[in-house]
Backbone as CSV, one residue per row, in Angstrom:
resi,resn,N_x,N_y,N_z,CA_x,CA_y,CA_z,C_x,C_y,C_z
1,MET,118.841,134.403,117.149,119.702,133.245,116.962,119.720,132.840,115.488
2,LYS,120.867,132.377,115.039,121.015,132.013,113.632,120.700,130.531,113.421
3,VAL,119.779,130.283,112.479,119.276,128.937,112.212,119.457,128.617,110.736
4,LEU,119.927,127.399,110.455,120.089,126.926,109.078,119.090,125.808,108.820
5,ILE,118.458,125.833,107.639,117.464,124.812,107.286,117.797,124.220,105.928
6,ALA,117.791,122.890,105.846,117.966,122.179,104.576,116.744,121.308,104.326
7,GLY,116.413,121.109,103.045,115.265,120.283,102.682,114.045,121.122,102.380
8,LEU,114.250,122.235,101.691,113.180,123.222,101.499,112.174,122.834,100.428
9,ASN,112.358,121.698,99.745,111.295,121.203,98.876,110.143,120.672,99.724
10,ASN,110.406,120.483,100.996,109.440,119.951,101.941,108.472,121.045,102.382
11,TYR,107.179,120.730,102.335,106.127,121.688,102.729,106.338,122.206,104.148
12,LEU,106.609,121.293,105.068,106.783,121.693,106.460,108.015,122.572,106.627
13,ALA,109.101,122.240,105.927,110.341,123.003,106.052,110.119,124.476,105.709
14,ARG,109.381,124.737,104.638,109.131,126.126,104.245,108.329,126.863,105.311
15,ASN,107.368,126.183,105.895,106.549,126.815,106.922,107.319,127.017,108.221
16,ILE,108.223,126.096,108.533,109.056,126.260,109.725,109.999,127.451,109.538
17,ALA,110.507,127.626,108.325,111.373,128.778,108.044,110.636,130.076,108.352
18,VAL,109.378,130.163,107.927,108.570,131.356,108.188,108.297,131.502,109.684
19,CYS,107.931,130.391,110.324,107.628,130.401,111.759,108.816,130.910,112.564
20,LEU,110.007,130.385,112.293,111.200,130.786,113.044,111.574,132.239,112.754
21,SER,111.360,132.661,111.501,111.625,134.047,111.148,110.712,134.978,111.927
22,GLU,109.447,134.588,112.086,108.495,135.403,112.832,108.818,135.435,114.323
23,GLU,109.604,134.437,114.788,110.045,134.407,116.178,111.369,135.161,116.347
24,ASN,111.726,135.933,115.311,112.916,136.800,115.329,114.243,136.050,115.264
25,HIS,114.231,134.797,114.784,115.478,134.105,114.501,115.993,134.563,113.131
26,GLN,117.304,134.521,112.957,117.904,134.819,111.657,117.995,133.503,110.876
27,VAL,117.118,133.332,109.907,116.958,132.051,109.220,117.666,132.074,107.868
28,THR,118.468,131.047,107.636,119.105,130.837,106.335,118.636,129.493,105.788
29,CYS,118.240,129.465,104.534,117.736,128.240,103.920,118.667,127.801,102.790
30,LEU,119.059,126.537,102.836,119.890,125.941,101.794,118.980,125.234,100.801
31,ILE,118.956,125.721,99.556,118.021,125.185,98.572,118.660,125.209,97.190
32,ARG,118.231,124.268,96.349,118.810,124.180,95.007,118.361,125.322,94.109
33,ASN,117.122,125.819,94.300,116.584,126.824,93.389,115.831,127.888,94.184
34,SER,116.372,129.099,94.215,115.744,130.169,94.997,114.388,130.575,94.423
35,LYS,114.223,130.465,93.097,112.946,130.829,92.485,111.832,129.927,93.000
36,PHE,112.142,128.633,93.191,111.149,127.706,93.722,110.755,128.120,95.134
37,PHE,111.727,128.506,95.932,111.463,128.904,97.312,110.566,130.141,97.345
38,TYR,110.907,131.156,96.573,110.139,132.401,96.600,108.762,132.250,95.953
39,LYS,108.562,131.168,95.228,107.229,130.871,94.704,106.276,130.551,95.847
40,HIS,106.829,130.010,96.935,106.010,129.595,98.081,106.138,130.517,99.288
41,VAL,107.271,131.206,99.414,107.534,132.031,100.597,107.865,133.461,100.166
42,PRO,107.046,134.434,100.529,107.316,135.828,100.149,108.639,136.340,100.725
43,GLU,109.281,137.223,99.988,110.558,137.771,100.422,110.433,138.647,101.667
44,LYS,109.209,139.043,101.999,109.009,139.948,103.133,109.480,139.360,104.465
45,TYR,109.629,138.029,104.530,110.037,137.414,105.788,111.524,137.573,106.058
46,GLY,112.273,138.072,105.091,113.683,138.362,105.318,114.552,137.139,105.509
47,ILE,114.174,136.038,104.899,114.941,134.796,105.020,116.098,134.814,104.013
48,THR,117.278,134.457,104.485,118.459,134.413,103.614,118.479,133.098,102.838
49,ILE,118.776,133.183,101.553,118.809,131.993,100.702,120.237,131.709,100.244
50,LEU,120.657,130.455,100.386,121.921,129.985,99.818,121.599,128.869,98.840
51,GLU,122.025,129.016,97.614,121.774,127.975,96.624,122.902,126.946,96.673
52,GLY,122.525,125.681,96.831,123.496,124.601,96.895,122.782,123.266,96.816
53,ASP,123.533,122.215,96.557,122.966,120.883,96.380,123.730,119.899,97.258
54,LEU,123.005,119.212,98.141,123.650,118.262,99.043,124.043,116.972,98.351
55,PHE,123.625,116.786,97.100,123.940,115.554,96.391,125.067,115.721,95.378
56,LYS,125.299,116.942,94.958,126.368,117.135,93.968,126.962,118.523,94.112
57,GLY,128.219,118.631,93.753,128.889,119.918,93.824,129.233,120.333,95.243
58,ALA,129.965,121.421,95.345,130.363,121.933,96.651,129.259,122.805,97.226
59,LEU,129.134,122.772,98.545,128.174,123.643,99.193,128.667,125.083,99.108
60,PRO,127.760,126.046,99.130,128.182,127.445,99.043,129.051,127.830,100.234
61,SER,129.898,128.795,100.021,130.848,129.200,101.057,130.233,130.169,102.066
62,GLY,128.963,130.511,101.877,128.353,131.534,102.717,127.724,131.048,103.995
63,LEU,127.984,129.793,104.405,127.406,129.308,105.659,127.950,130.138,106.818
64,ASP,127.049,130.668,107.626,127.436,131.555,108.711,128.070,130.748,109.844
65,LYS,129.265,131.111,110.248,129.970,130.390,111.312,129.213,130.470,112.628
66,ASP,128.395,131.508,112.806,127.661,131.687,114.053,126.338,130.922,114.098
67,THR,126.100,130.058,113.117,124.891,129.225,113.121,124.851,128.381,114.394
68,ARG,123.744,128.451,115.121,123.634,127.716,116.382,122.774,126.467,116.283
69,VAL,121.767,126.505,115.390,120.824,125.390,115.263,120.615,125.092,113.788
70,ALA,120.512,123.804,113.456,120.269,123.401,112.072,119.106,122.416,112.016
71,PHE,118.273,122.575,111.010,117.196,121.633,110.723,117.524,120.894,109.430
72,TYR,117.198,119.609,109.407,117.310,118.840,108.166,115.975,118.131,107.973
73,PHE,115.306,118.404,106.847,114.003,117.806,106.561,114.155,116.734,105.490
74,ASN,113.797,115.505,105.847,113.780,114.413,104.891,112.692,114.712,103.861
75,GLN,113.057,114.705,102.576,112.125,115.150,101.547,111.330,114.028,100.888
76,SER,111.746,112.783,101.024,111.013,111.696,100.376,109.813,111.309,101.228
77,PRO,108.678,110.900,100.602,107.489,110.534,101.358,107.763,109.418,102.358
78,VAL,108.601,108.469,101.977,108.991,107.393,102.885,110.169,106.664,102.268
79,ASN,111.097,106.228,103.099,112.261,105.495,102.590,111.900,104.026,102.431
80,GLU,111.433,103.649,101.260,110.969,102.282,101.062,112.022,101.388,100.418
81,ILE,113.004,101.985,99.787,114.027,101.184,99.134,115.398,101.652,99.600
82,ASP,116.352,100.749,99.568,117.671,101.023,100.128,118.349,102.221,99.486
83,ILE,118.142,102.417,98.171,118.850,103.498,97.491,118.429,104.855,98.048
84,ARG,117.172,104.993,98.468,116.726,106.250,99.053,117.442,106.511,100.372
85,LEU,117.584,105.465,101.166,118.281,105.616,102.436,119.745,105.966,102.197
86,GLU,120.370,105.335,101.214,121.765,105.633,100.894,121.924,107.087,100.464
87,MET,121.016,107.562,99.647,121.063,108.950,99.205,120.858,109.898,100.380
88,GLU,119.959,109.528,101.262,119.705,110.348,102.452,120.957,110.467,103.308
89,LEU,121.655,109.361,103.500,122.860,109.366,104.327,123.988,110.167,103.677
90,ILE,124.073,110.108,102.347,125.085,110.896,101.635,124.837,112.387,101.849
91,ALA,123.574,112.803,101.675,123.225,114.216,101.855,123.435,114.640,103.301
92,LEU,123.042,113.790,104.236,123.175,114.116,105.654,124.644,114.225,106.059
93,GLN,125.470,113.335,105.516,126.904,113.382,105.806,127.500,114.710,105.345
94,LYS,127.126,115.142,104.159,127.639,116.397,103.625,127.162,117.583,104.461
95,TYR,125.932,117.523,104.893,125.359,118.591,105.708,126.065,118.689,107.060
96,ILE,126.293,117.546,107.697,126.966,117.518,108.996,128.397,118.028,108.883
97,ARG,129.060,117.641,107.804,130.435,118.112,107.586,130.467,119.641,107.503
98,ALA,129.473,120.211,106.830,129.396,121.669,106.724,129.082,122.299,108.085
99,LEU,128.218,121.652,108.863,127.835,122.198,110.169,129.012,122.222,111.139
100,LYS,129.929,121.284,111.001,131.058,121.221,111.922,132.028,122.380,111.730
101,ALA,131.865,123.108,110.642,132.678,124.311,110.434,131.987,125.545,111.008
102,THR,130.844,125.334,111.657,130.098,126.426,112.291,130.031,126.173,113.798
103,ASP,129.308,127.032,114.496,129.111,126.864,115.938,127.803,126.147,116.247
104,CYS,127.347,125.311,115.325,126.076,124.600,115.502,126.096,123.750,116.770
105,ARG,125.061,123.909,117.588,124.953,123.175,118.841,123.823,122.159,118.846
106,HIS,122.966,122.198,117.827,121.802,121.303,117.846,121.322,121.051,116.422
107,LEU,121.268,119.779,116.021,120.748,119.371,114.719,119.405,118.677,114.941
108,ILE,118.377,119.192,114.295,117.027,118.627,114.419,116.661,117.985,113.084
109,TYR,116.498,116.667,113.101,116.177,115.899,111.890,114.674,115.617,111.899
110,VAL,113.989,116.043,110.848,112.527,115.919,110.785,112.147,115.022,109.618
111,THR,111.278,114.055,109.889,110.868,113.120,108.852,109.398,112.758,109.049
112,LYS,108.892,111.870,108.184,107.504,111.435,108.275,107.360,110.333,109.333
113,LEU,106.191,110.247,109.928,105.933,109.176,110.884,105.986,107.811,110.209
114,ALA,105.842,107.795,108.887,105.902,106.543,108.136,107.329,106.056,107.900
115,ASP,108.321,106.851,108.273,109.720,106.517,108.003,110.192,105.414,108.947
116,ASP,110.450,104.227,108.391,110.880,103.073,109.200,112.393,103.027,109.394
117,ASN,113.108,103.949,108.771,114.574,103.932,108.865,115.102,104.857,109.955
118,VAL,114.235,105.247,110.859,114.616,106.250,111.844,115.744,105.763,112.757
119,ASN,115.784,104.468,113.065,116.857,103.963,113.936,118.219,104.052,113.244
120,THR,118.244,103.783,111.930,119.488,103.911,111.175,119.963,105.353,111.173
121,ILE,119.037,106.268,110.950,119.372,107.690,110.961,119.851,108.117,112.348
122,LYS,119.169,107.654,113.377,119.533,108.001,114.753,120.958,107.532,115.069
123,ASP,121.280,106.316,114.679,122.636,105.802,114.916,123.673,106.649,114.198
124,TYR,123.351,107.053,112.975,124.285,107.872,112.197,124.483,109.228,112.866
125,LEU,123.404,109.835,113.309,123.496,111.131,113.980,124.281,111.027,115.284
126,HIS,124.115,109.924,115.978,124.846,109.707,117.232,126.355,109.693,116.985
127,ARG,126.754,109.076,115.880,128.180,108.994,115.558,128.739,110.332,115.076
128,SER,127.872,111.257,114.712,128.332,112.550,114.189,128.984,113.417,115.263
129,GLY,128.643,113.176,116.510,129.191,113.983,117.592,128.386,115.240,117.895
130,LEU,127.368,115.538,117.081,126.509,116.693,117.322,125.359,116.310,118.244
131,ASP,124.906,117.248,119.071,123.656,117.040,119.786,122.531,117.069,118.759
132,TYR,121.624,116.122,118.851,120.593,115.996,117.820,119.261,115.590,118.448
133,THR,118.195,115.827,117.684,116.851,115.356,118.019,116.203,114.876,116.727
134,VAL,115.527,113.737,116.782,114.796,113.220,115.620,113.303,113.370,115.892
135,VAL,112.595,113.954,114.934,111.154,114.169,115.086,110.423,113.559,113.895
136,ARG,109.481,112.691,114.188,108.659,112.083,113.136,107.248,112.688,113.221
137,ILE,106.768,113.202,112.099,105.509,113.950,112.071,104.410,113.137,111.401
138,SER,103.221,113.115,112.012,102.052,112.504,111.388,101.489,113.448,110.327
139,ASN,100.314,113.163,109.814,99.708,113.964,108.752,99.483,115.401,109.209
140,ILE,99.903,116.349,108.389,99.770,117.763,108.739,98.506,118.350,108.118
141,VAL,97.752,119.059,108.936,96.569,119.776,108.456,96.946,121.238,108.293
142,GLY,97.044,121.680,107.072,97.406,123.071,106.789,97.153,123.362,105.326
143,LYS,96.945,124.610,104.996,96.706,124.977,103.606,97.882,124.547,102.743
144,GLY,97.610,123.689,101.735,98.659,123.229,100.834,99.387,121.991,101.293
145,SER,99.030,121.425,102.455,99.699,120.202,102.917,99.248,119.014,102.079
146,ALA,100.022,117.928,102.123,99.684,116.736,101.336,98.314,116.199,101.726
147,LEU,98.038,116.131,103.030,96.746,115.610,103.474,95.603,116.474,102.958
148,MET,95.737,117.800,103.047,94.675,118.677,102.561,94.511,118.569,101.048
149,ASN,95.616,118.403,100.326,95.524,118.227,98.876,94.811,116.929,98.523
150,ILE,95.074,115.882,99.294,94.394,114.605,99.071,92.904,114.744,99.348
151,LEU,92.558,115.318,100.484,91.149,115.445,100.862,90.385,116.316,99.866
152,SER,90.965,117.441,99.469,90.274,118.325,98.521,90.172,117.678,97.146
153,GLY,91.209,116.908,96.762,91.165,116.216,95.474,90.089,115.152,95.434
154,LEU,89.976,114.389,96.517,88.934,113.355,96.593,87.548,113.985,96.599
155,ALA,87.430,115.119,97.273,86.125,115.762,97.417,85.581,116.274,96.086
156,LYS,86.443,116.410,95.083,86.002,116.895,93.779,85.362,115.785,92.936
157,ARG,85.514,114.527,93.376,84.974,113.405,92.606,83.552,113.077,93.051
158,LYS,82.711,112.674,92.121,81.341,112.285,92.474,81.338,110.983,93.259
159,LEU,82.197,110.056,92.851,82.320,108.769,93.539,83.772,108.564,93.915
160,VAL,84.030,108.271,95.188,85.387,108.086,95.680,85.642,106.604,95.894
161,ILE,86.615,106.042,95.156,86.984,104.632,95.279,88.374,104.545,95.881
162,LEU,88.491,103.800,96.977,89.750,103.740,97.712,90.026,102.322,98.179
163,PRO,91.292,102.017,98.498,91.623,100.694,99.038,90.902,100.458,100.365
164,LYS,90.687,99.186,100.701,89.970,98.861,101.948,90.703,99.402,103.172
165,GLU,92.037,99.577,103.057,92.800,100.106,104.189,92.345,101.511,104.570
166,PHE,91.698,102.188,103.646,91.182,103.531,103.892,90.242,103.541,105.102
167,ALA,89.519,102.452,105.265,88.545,102.371,106.355,89.126,101.790,107.631
168,THR,90.387,101.301,107.574,90.963,100.666,108.751,92.260,101.306,109.224
169,SER,93.067,101.846,108.308,94.334,102.469,108.699,94.054,103.724,109.524
170,ARG,94.800,103.881,110.600,94.554,104.997,111.520,95.613,106.089,111.357
171,CYS,95.220,107.279,111.681,96.145,108.406,111.606,95.858,109.367,112.755
172,GLN,96.718,110.358,112.905,96.624,111.300,114.020,96.963,112.700,113.503
173,PRO,96.097,113.264,112.665,96.413,114.543,112.010,96.686,115.657,113.022
174,ILE,97.650,116.505,112.687,98.020,117.600,113.573,98.083,118.900,112.791
175,HIS,97.621,119.963,113.422,97.612,121.244,112.732,99.024,121.786,112.558
176,LEU,99.249,122.440,111.426,100.557,122.985,111.078,101.118,123.883,112.183
177,LEU,100.299,124.752,112.742,100.782,125.674,113.761,101.229,124.954,115.034
178,ASP,100.609,123.815,115.314,101.021,123.022,116.482,102.382,122.373,116.247
179,VAL,102.626,121.918,115.014,103.943,121.374,114.676,105.004,122.466,114.799
180,CYS,104.678,123.651,114.298,105.618,124.778,114.403,105.930,125.079,115.865
181,ALA,104.921,125.027,116.722,105.126,125.312,118.147,106.047,124.275,118.779
182,TYR,105.834,123.002,118.460,106.697,121.944,119.003,108.144,122.137,118.559
183,LEU,108.355,122.338,117.257,109.722,122.448,116.742,110.421,123.699,117.276
184,ASN,109.683,124.763,117.457,110.260,125.978,118.013,110.708,125.755,119.456
185,ASN,109.949,124.967,120.223,110.306,124.683,121.609,111.477,123.716,121.727
186,ILE,111.632,122.831,120.754,112.712,121.847,120.782,114.080,122.509,120.658
187,VAL,114.138,123.629,119.938,115.409,124.289,119.651,116.236,124.491,120.921
188,LEU,117.441,123.891,120.942,118.403,124.005,122.039,117.859,123.543,123.391
189,ASP,116.835,122.691,123.369,116.332,122.109,124.613,117.088,120.810,124.878
190,ALA,117.966,120.817,125.865,118.801,119.648,126.165,117.976,118.434,126.543
191,ASN,116.724,118.636,126.977,115.859,117.514,127.329,115.482,116.668,126.112
192,THR,115.701,117.205,124.919,115.347,116.471,123.694,116.554,115.839,123.018
193,TYR,117.761,116.099,123.511,118.965,115.631,122.835,119.040,114.093,122.838
194,GLY,119.412,113.554,121.673,119.621,112.116,121.551,118.344,111.297,121.548
195,LYS,117.192,111.947,121.373,115.911,111.245,121.474,115.121,111.316,120.173
196,VAL,114.170,110.381,120.050,113.248,110.353,118.916,111.850,110.651,119.444
197,PHE,111.166,111.590,118.820,109.814,111.944,119.227,108.856,111.796,118.049
198,ASP,107.672,111.252,118.328,106.596,111.212,117.353,105.633,112.347,117.659
199,VAL,105.153,113.010,116.613,104.256,114.145,116.784,102.951,113.889,116.048
200,GLY,101.857,113.942,116.790,100.534,113.776,116.203,99.533,114.651,116.925
201,GLY,98.339,114.749,116.370,97.302,115.593,116.945,96.589,114.931,118.108
202,PRO,95.537,115.573,118.625,94.851,115.070,119.811,93.856,113.947,119.550
203,GLU,93.602,113.625,118.263,92.596,112.611,117.938,93.165,111.560,116.992
204,VAL,92.812,110.295,117.248,93.185,109.183,116.375,91.940,108.706,115.659
205,MET,92.025,108.572,114.345,90.867,108.158,113.559,91.324,107.452,112.290
206,THR,90.395,106.783,111.620,90.721,106.175,110.333,90.682,107.265,109.255
207,TYR,91.268,106.949,108.090,91.240,107.922,107.003,89.818,108.139,106.492
208,LYS,89.005,107.119,106.600,87.593,107.268,106.213,86.918,108.295,107.125
209,GLU,87.205,108.211,108.421,86.647,109.180,109.363,87.191,110.577,109.099
210,VAL,88.470,110.666,108.761,89.070,111.958,108.419,88.336,112.590,107.238
211,PHE,88.116,111.796,106.188,87.456,112.315,104.995,86.005,112.706,105.289
212,GLU,85.315,111.885,106.070,83.925,112.194,106.414,83.831,113.496,107.215
213,ARG,84.761,113.697,108.123,84.731,114.921,108.926,85.138,116.137,108.090
214,TYR,86.060,115.931,107.161,86.411,117.011,106.219,85.177,117.424,105.425
215,MET,84.463,116.440,104.881,83.275,116.740,104.089,82.201,117.410,104.930
216,ASP,82.077,116.990,106.198,81.094,117.598,107.088,81.410,119.075,107.319
217,VAL,82.693,119.380,107.576,83.102,120.769,107.783,82.889,121.583,106.509
218,ALA,83.246,120.976,105.351,83.113,121.666,104.065,81.686,121.639,103.523
219,LYS,80.781,120.962,104.270,79.376,120.849,103.884,79.214,120.195,102.503
220,LEU,79.879,119.044,102.347,79.810,118.272,101.114,79.300,116.873,101.413
221,LYS,78.755,116.216,100.382,78.312,114.836,100.515,78.861,114.033,99.347
222,LYS,79.549,112.928,99.663,80.131,112.065,98.643,79.888,110.614,99.019
223,LYS,79.778,109.764,98.002,79.698,108.336,98.248,81.105,107.762,98.195
224,VAL,81.488,107.038,99.252,82.834,106.493,99.346,82.770,104.973,99.334
225,LEU,83.548,104.359,98.430,83.654,102.905,98.372,85.077,102.497,98.741
226,ALA,85.224,101.702,99.802,86.527,101.164,100.192,86.559,99.708,99.753
227,LEU,87.295,99.419,98.667,87.247,98.109,98.033,88.469,97.269,98.353
228,PRO,88.276,95.958,98.576,89.420,95.057,98.715,90.045,94.788,97.355
229,GLY,91.279,94.340,97.358,91.930,93.934,96.113,92.574,95.067,95.344
230,LEU,92.552,96.285,95.885,93.236,97.394,95.211,94.699,97.399,95.648
231,ASN,95.527,96.674,94.897,96.934,96.571,95.271,97.667,97.879,94.968
232,ARG,98.961,97.882,95.233,99.727,99.113,95.084,99.671,99.682,93.658
233,PRO,99.900,98.862,92.599,99.830,99.427,91.242,98.473,100.052,90.921
234,LEU,97.383,99.399,91.360,96.060,99.953,91.099,95.827,101.235,91.891
235,SER,96.316,101.258,93.134,96.189,102.462,93.952,96.972,103.614,93.331
236,LEU,98.153,103.305,92.795,98.967,104.316,92.128,98.245,104.848,90.894
237,PHE,97.608,103.934,90.146,96.843,104.339,88.959,95.706,105.282,89.352
238,LEU,94.995,104.935,90.422,93.908,105.788,90.896,94.421,107.184,91.247
239,SER,95.519,107.208,92.003,96.002,108.494,92.512,96.517,109.395,91.397
240,ARG,97.189,108.812,90.390,97.808,109.629,89.339,96.838,109.959,88.212
241,TYR,96.005,108.993,87.797,95.237,109.178,86.578,93.740,109.395,86.802
242,ILE,93.227,108.993,87.936,91.816,109.247,88.237,91.680,110.499,89.096
243,TYR,92.440,110.534,90.204,92.382,111.698,91.082,93.341,112.806,90.654
244,LYS,94.276,112.451,89.751,95.208,113.425,89.158,96.032,114.186,90.210
245,PHE,96.515,113.466,91.215,97.391,114.065,92.205,98.773,114.314,91.604
246,GLU,99.449,115.371,92.067,100.837,115.583,91.700,101.685,114.432,92.249
247,GLN,102.922,114.281,91.732,103.745,113.128,92.079,103.978,113.011,93.584
248,ASP,104.305,114.128,94.255,104.577,114.044,95.685,103.318,113.725,96.482
249,VAL,102.180,114.288,96.053,100.914,113.999,96.733,100.496,112.558,96.480
250,SER,100.732,112.080,95.260,100.411,110.690,94.929,101.218,109.717,95.792
251,ALA,102.511,110.007,95.964,103.352,109.145,96.794,102.871,109.150,98.239
252,ALA,102.510,110.326,98.733,101.990,110.421,100.099,100.677,109.654,100.226
253,PHE,99.831,109.745,99.221,98.551,109.042,99.205,98.753,107.536,99.364
254,ILE,99.710,106.967,98.621,99.976,105.541,98.690,100.459,105.145,100.080
255,VAL,101.337,105.944,100.658,101.867,105.646,101.989,100.770,105.759,103.038
256,TYR,100.001,106.841,102.978,98.995,107.101,103.998,97.951,106.002,104.068
257,MET,97.558,105.507,102.904,96.455,104.548,102.880,96.823,103.173,103.438
258,ARG,98.120,102.879,103.562,98.508,101.497,103.800,99.189,101.228,105.134
259,LYS,99.225,102.207,106.009,99.807,101.933,107.317,99.304,102.949,108.330
260,ASP,99.319,102.555,109.594,98.933,103.475,110.657,99.996,104.556,110.820
261,LEU,99.544,105.779,111.017,100.438,106.889,111.325,100.000,107.478,112.666
262,VAL,100.344,106.741,113.716,99.935,107.112,115.068,101.179,107.284,115.933
263,ALA,101.235,108.368,116.675,102.391,108.665,117.520,102.539,107.631,118.625
264,VAL,103.757,107.122,118.781,104.075,106.170,119.856,104.977,106.852,120.889
265,ASN,106.082,107.423,120.402,107.008,108.141,121.291,106.575,109.605,121.399
266,ASN,105.437,109.829,122.062,104.858,111.175,122.068,105.231,111.970,123.315
267,GLY,106.507,111.942,123.670,106.975,112.616,124.871,106.918,114.132,124.827
268,LEU,106.772,114.723,123.635,106.738,116.174,123.559,105.499,116.748,124.245
269,SER,104.418,115.991,124.273,103.207,116.483,124.939,103.440,116.621,126.441
270,LYS,104.336,115.799,126.996,104.674,115.908,128.412,105.710,117.004,128.655
271,LEU,106.649,117.144,127.712,107.668,118.186,127.852,107.073,119.585,127.735
272,TYR,106.072,119.725,126.861,105.501,121.045,126.594,103.982,121.023,126.762
273,PRO,103.501,120.808,127.986,102.044,120.746,128.210,101.336,122.054,127.921
274,VAL,102.095,123.157,127.844,101.490,124.453,127.575,100.948,124.538,126.149
275,ILE,101.452,123.660,125.248,100.968,123.645,123.858,99.658,122.864,123.807
276,LYS,98.559,123.559,123.592,97.240,122.948,123.512,96.908,122.661,122.051
277,LEU,96.878,121.375,121.701,96.700,120.989,120.308,95.283,121.265,119.815
278,ALA,95.193,121.755,118.600,93.896,122.096,118.003,93.117,120.831,117.663
279,PRO,91.829,120.762,118.003,90.989,119.648,117.549,90.964,119.586,116.027
280,PHE,90.719,118.404,115.483,90.788,118.199,114.036,89.848,119.134,113.284
281,ASN,88.604,119.251,113.740,87.649,120.094,113.020,88.085,121.556,112.998
282,THR,88.670,122.017,114.083,89.183,123.384,114.130,90.321,123.558,113.129
283,ALA,91.227,122.575,113.100,92.358,122.634,112.173,91.884,122.651,110.725
284,ILE,90.860,121.854,110.407,90.315,121.807,109.049,89.695,123.152,108.673
285,ARG,88.915,123.710,109.577,88.296,125.009,109.283,89.355,126.075,109.039
286,TYR,90.405,126.051,109.834,91.480,127.023,109.688,92.189,126.837,108.349
287,ALA,92.467,125.581,107.982,93.163,125.291,106.724,92.315,125.657,105.509
288,LEU,90.996,125.572,105.652,90.091,125.923,104.556,89.793,127.419,104.502
289,GLY,90.341,128.172,105.443,90.103,129.607,105.466,88.753,129.981,106.023
290,MET,88.101,129.032,106.740,86.776,129.289,107.317,86.887,129.872,108.717
291,GLN,88.100,129.901,109.259,88.326,130.390,110.617,89.649,131.124,110.637
292,GLN,89.674,132.315,111.158,90.866,133.152,111.094,91.759,133.023,112.301
293,THR,91.222,132.607,113.435,92.028,132.422,114.649,91.779,131.050,115.206
294,MET,92.815,130.489,115.860,92.689,129.168,116.428,91.937,129.236,117.743
295,SER,91.132,128.207,118.010,90.444,128.079,119.284,90.331,126.617,119.620
296,SER,89.864,126.283,120.785,89.753,124.884,121.206,88.299,124.443,121.238
297,ASN,87.450,125.064,120.392,86.035,124.741,120.426,85.661,123.584,119.525
298,GLY,86.709,123.030,118.760,86.469,121.874,117.901,85.560,122.184,116.748
């Protein structure tokens, strides 16, 4: 089956492209810069690349009319200001217009669990006339994911200083392969049309607990201070200049520390009970390269 994917600056989007390719789908990726894509994804997967920009210029003419399914990955860490939402809607409108010239039967919109604009997006997709599914993803545990970059970056410091929310904000980390399994099952499943699903792992914990368990698996010991009074500017300063996170990881760090990322609309676990989610410790070991195959031994 022919699948189109947009939003390839997104870590998950690149991995989904590989996952679907390995499932023998014919995958085409719409991206602004093919060199950036091939920096992360080897050419051996046989993924077709179309260079184009959803914000400016005309889309390439090579969109396959036989495209049956399309993915759109929201690339911003979270839509916190109106201009980001406006830009998102402009890009989405252009993408939908292009899809209507194909045989696309299902549009899957993927965003962060922190995205509070999901109802606006859902309403817009409903008016498009396409069958659609909206999926909000919690923190992903995988090699190179934002969460893993944050945890490994913090682990390099002798003393870790974080906002007090670090010890209270809850999350539900999920292994990358489990997210791939869910999204692969959603494709052309009419039971998911017109719905919003939250995706998270099998365990809910605070970020402090996440970091402690990461250190336990990695056999490290660090002193962690969760301090009150670290407002957003100070947290941003810590992330960029003390922990030296890249811009996208820094933005994710700020979002993660200040709100719960726990699945509420978790209907996919009922739709696909055959998918057995990896325990957090197993996912961490796999992401660190300490385990080569997935198991449920935690």
